C-alpha positions, 0 to 999 in steps of 0.5 A: 873442537866439539864434534857431532859424532857418537861417544867413543868412551875416550877422553883426557882431563887435566886439573888446572890446565889445558889438555895437550894435543888434539882438541877434538871431542864428541859432544857425547864424550864431553857430557860423559866427562862432565858427569864423571867429574861431578862425582869426583870431590877433588874437582870441586872449585878447580878448573878442569880441561877436557879433550878427546 
């Protein structure tokens, strides 16, 4: 679930899978994660799960 809180700097990712556990993440942390994933060549053409 997306929340409106401030960024925590903490998030988890999983390649080709959903992230286990709590599904809450702030919108700011999701944006940071997405930008970080864009810079990683191993994520091209792969699904990536992101959670807080």
